C-alpha positions as CSV (number, residue, x, y, z in Angstrom):
1,M,3.8,11.3,-11.6
2,Y,1.4,8.4,-10.9
3,F,0.9,8.7,-7.0
4,N,-0.9,11.4,-5.0
5,Y,0.1,11.8,-1.3
6,D,-2.3,14.5,-0.4
7,N,-4.4,12.3,1.8
8,L,-1.6,10.4,3.3
9,E,-2.0,10.1,7.1
10,F,0.3,8.3,9.7
11,R,0.1,6.6,13.0
12,Y,3.6,7.1,14.6
13,E,3.6,4.2,17.2
14,P,5.0,1.6,17.4
15,F,6.4,2.5,14.1
16,P,5.5,5.1,11.2
17,I,2.9,3.5,9.2
18,G,-0.1,5.3,7.2
19,L,-2.5,5.2,4.4
20,A,-2.8,7.2,1.2
21,K,-6.3,7.0,-0.4
22,P,-7.1,7.5,-3.3
23,L,-3.6,7.0,-4.5
24,I,-4.0,7.1,-8.2
25,A,-6.3,8.9,-10.6
26,Q,-9.1,6.7,-11.6
27,D,-8.4,6.3,-15.3
28,Q,-4.9,5.4,-14.7
29,Y,-5.9,2.9,-11.9
30,R,-8.3,1.0,-14.2
31,E,-5.5,0.9,-16.8
32,F,-3.4,-0.7,-14.2
33,L,-6.0,-3.2,-13.2
34,A,-6.8,-4.2,-17.0
35,N,-3.0,-5.0,-17.6
36,Y,-2.2,-6.7,-14.1
37,P,-0.3,-9.9,-14.9
38,P,-2.1,-13.2,-15.0
39,V,-1.5,-15.8,-12.2
40,E,0.6,-18.1,-14.5
41,R,3.3,-15.7,-14.6
42,F,3.8,-15.7,-10.8
43,K,6.1,-17.9,-8.9
44,Y,4.8,-19.5,-5.4
45,L,6.8,-18.4,-2.4
46,A,6.1,-20.5,0.4
47,K,8.8,-19.4,2.6
48,L,7.2,-16.1,3.1
49,G,3.8,-17.4,3.9
50,H,1.3,-18.3,1.2
51,K,1.7,-16.0,-1.6
52,Y,2.5,-15.5,-5.3
53,S,5.2,-13.1,-6.5
54,L,6.4,-11.8,-9.8
55,S,9.5,-9.8,-9.2
56,E,13.0,-8.8,-10.3
57,N,14.4,-10.5,-7.1
58,F,13.0,-13.9,-7.3
59,D,12.5,-14.3,-11.1
60,P,14.1,-11.4,-13.0
61,K,13.8,-13.1,-16.4
62,A,10.1,-13.5,-16.1
63,F,9.6,-10.0,-14.5
64,N,11.5,-8.5,-17.3
65,A,9.8,-10.4,-20.0
66,F,6.4,-9.1,-18.8
67,L,7.6,-5.6,-18.6
68,K,8.9,-5.9,-22.2
69,S,5.5,-7.2,-23.3
70,N,3.6,-4.4,-21.6
71,P,4.3,-0.7,-22.2
72,I,2.1,0.4,-19.3
73,W,4.1,-1.4,-16.7
74,H,7.5,-0.8,-18.5
75,D,6.9,3.0,-18.2
76,F,5.7,2.5,-14.4
77,N,9.0,0.7,-13.7
78,R,11.1,3.3,-15.1
79,W,9.3,5.9,-13.0
80,I,9.7,3.7,-9.8
81,K,13.5,3.5,-10.6
82,S,13.8,7.3,-11.0
83,R,14.9,9.9,-8.6
84,D,11.7,11.7,-8.9
85,F,9.6,8.8,-7.3
86,I,12.0,8.4,-4.4
87,R,12.2,12.2,-3.8
88,G,8.4,12.5,-3.9
89,V,8.1,9.8,-1.3
90,L,10.8,11.4,0.9
91,E,9.3,14.9,0.5
92,A,5.8,13.4,1.6
93,L,7.3,11.8,4.6
94,K,9.2,14.9,5.7
95,E,5.9,17.0,5.4
96,R,4.6,14.6,8.1
97,H,7.4,14.9,10.4
98,L,9.3,11.9,9.1
99,D,12.7,13.2,7.9
100,L,14.9,10.3,7.1
101,G,18.0,12.5,6.6
102,Y,18.7,11.7,2.9
103,E,20.1,14.5,0.6
104,A,18.3,15.7,-2.4
105,D,20.1,13.4,-4.6
106,M,19.3,10.2,-2.4
107,S,23.2,9.5,-2.1
108,V,23.8,9.5,1.7
109,A,22.1,9.8,5.2
110,R,23.3,12.9,6.9
111,Q,22.8,11.5,10.3
112,L,24.8,8.4,9.4
113,R,27.6,10.2,8.0
114,K,27.8,12.3,11.2
115,R,27.7,9.4,13.5
116,I,30.4,7.3,12.0
117,S,34.0,8.5,12.9
118,H,36.7,9.0,10.4
119,G,38.6,6.0,11.7
120,G,35.5,3.8,11.4
121,N,35.4,0.8,8.9
122,L,32.1,1.5,7.5
123,N,31.9,3.7,4.4
124,W,28.6,5.5,3.8
125,S,30.0,7.7,1.0
126,A,28.7,5.5,-1.6
127,A,25.2,4.8,0.2
128,R,22.3,5.2,-2.3
129,L,18.5,4.8,-2.2
130,N,17.1,2.6,-5.1
131,A,13.5,1.4,-5.7
132,R,11.9,-1.5,-7.1
133,F,8.6,-3.2,-7.1
134,E,7.0,-6.7,-7.3
135,F,3.5,-7.9,-8.3
136,S,2.1,-9.8,-5.3
137,M,-0.9,-12.2,-4.9
138,L,-2.2,-13.9,-1.8
139,P,-5.3,-16.2,-2.3
140,A,-8.5,-15.3,-0.5
141,D,-8.5,-19.2,0.5
142,G,-5.9,-19.0,3.3
143,G,-3.3,-16.7,1.8
144,H,-1.1,-15.0,4.3
145,I,2.2,-13.4,5.2
146,L,4.0,-14.3,8.3
147,P,4.9,-11.5,10.8
148,H,8.3,-9.8,10.1
149,T,10.0,-6.5,10.1
150,D,11.5,-6.5,6.6
151,S,15.1,-6.8,5.7
152,P,17.7,-4.2,7.0
153,S,18.3,-3.0,3.6
154,K,14.8,-1.7,3.3
155,V,14.0,1.9,4.3
156,I,10.4,2.5,3.1
157,T,7.6,0.1,1.7
158,L,4.5,1.1,-0.1
159,V,1.8,-1.8,-0.6
160,V,-0.6,-0.7,-3.3
161,S,-3.8,-2.5,-3.7
162,M,-4.6,-3.6,-7.1
163,V,-8.5,-4.5,-7.1
164,D,-11.6,-2.8,-8.6
165,E,-14.6,-1.7,-6.6
166,G,-16.7,-4.8,-5.4
167,E,-13.9,-7.2,-6.6
168,W,-12.8,-7.9,-3.2
169,D,-15.1,-9.3,-0.3
170,P,-14.1,-7.5,3.1
171,V,-15.3,-10.8,4.8
172,F,-12.1,-12.4,3.3
173,G,-9.9,-10.3,5.4
174,G,-6.6,-9.3,3.8
175,G,-5.8,-6.2,5.8
176,T,-2.2,-5.2,6.6
177,D,-1.8,-5.9,10.5
178,V,0.4,-3.8,12.7
179,N,1.8,-6.1,15.2
180,Q,3.6,-6.0,18.7
181,A,5.4,-9.0,20.1
182,K,3.6,-10.3,23.0
183,D,7.1,-11.0,24.8
184,I,8.8,-7.7,24.7
185,R,12.1,-9.5,24.4
186,H,11.1,-10.4,20.8
187,N,10.2,-6.8,19.9
188,F,13.7,-6.0,18.6
189,N,14.0,-7.7,15.2
190,Q,16.7,-5.9,13.3
191,V,17.7,-8.9,11.5
192,N,14.2,-9.6,10.2
193,T,13.5,-13.1,11.8
194,Q,10.1,-14.4,10.9
195,G,7.6,-14.4,13.7
196,R,4.5,-16.6,14.5
197,F,1.0,-15.3,14.4
198,K,0.4,-16.7,18.0
199,D,3.2,-14.6,19.4
200,M,1.8,-11.2,18.1
201,D,-0.8,-8.9,19.3
202,I,-2.6,-6.8,16.5
203,I,-2.7,-3.1,17.4
204,D,-4.1,-2.0,14.2
205,T,-5.3,-3.2,10.8
206,F,-5.3,-1.3,7.6
207,E,-8.2,-2.8,5.7
208,F,-7.6,-3.9,2.1
209,T,-9.6,-1.6,-0.2
210,P,-9.1,-0.3,-3.9
211,N,-7.0,2.3,-4.9
212,Q,-4.9,2.8,-1.7
213,A,-1.2,2.5,-0.5
214,V,-0.2,1.4,2.9
215,V,3.1,3.3,3.6
216,F,5.6,2.5,6.3
217,I,9.2,3.0,7.6
218,R,11.2,0.0,8.3
219,T,12.3,-0.1,11.9
220,F,13.8,-2.5,14.4
221,N,10.1,-3.2,15.5
222,S,8.1,-2.6,12.2
223,W,6.4,-6.0,12.8
224,H,3.6,-6.5,10.2
225,S,1.7,-9.2,8.6
226,V,-1.4,-10.5,6.8
227,R,-3.3,-13.0,8.7
228,P,-4.8,-16.2,6.8
229,M,-7.6,-15.1,4.8
230,Q,-11.0,-16.5,5.2
231,G,-12.3,-17.0,1.5
232,A,-12.6,-20.9,1.7
233,G,-13.4,-22.0,-1.6
234,S,-13.0,-18.7,-3.5
235,D,-10.6,-18.3,-6.3
236,A,-10.1,-14.5,-5.7
237,M,-6.8,-13.0,-5.3
238,R,-5.6,-10.2,-3.0
239,K,-3.4,-8.3,-5.8
240,T,-1.0,-5.7,-4.9
241,L,2.1,-3.9,-5.9
242,T,4.8,-4.0,-3.3
243,I,7.3,-1.1,-3.6
244,N,10.6,-1.0,-1.7
245,I,12.9,1.8,-1.4
246,E,16.2,0.2,-0.2
247,A,19.7,1.7,0.8
248,F,22.8,0.0,-0.7
249,S,26.4,0.9,-0.7
């Protein structure tokens, strides 16, 4: 087990989002930092904002090649895809009054099974939670992620900081903003339409600091973003692991 949720604390409005810090034992954390992939392995994703990604979704060949070349991340990926990882997250949430209704084997949500009639067309009997992660980097010089709520398949997201003490200047920004639409008609965003910064109020910010995870549950109004960072001329990167737990049938 890599993550410690003992210090995980949530705010519950407008959607459940919290912070776990410290997340990883210090020796293990330093090993992750020392083996974080170099920028040349990443793919630039302009459609999501101004960010770089190395993931099985956007470039599975490059992602898997890196894992094969690095035993530390290969083992971490195996853990992320295990039932133990997902079960640990669900238990940590449930202890904080956030019971998502999934069975111990993560196979189906109780509340969904009860709500769907026998004559319905949807079949949740095969629904299952799966997890994956990506390496993500945002340039301190203008890097950002546009306001969004995440795709409907996502259930839980963990954004894990990957910077050492003193490596990141807080003046750059880089925090995860909790947003709320200024126009209440745009608050409902089940289909994950991208928003604009000017249309959002910031109601809280989780500062970007070492060895932490911002943890949140995907909802119809889980608007979040990273505002354009202010490190003009800097070559620093806001490095993270973005871990998604998703439901598929």
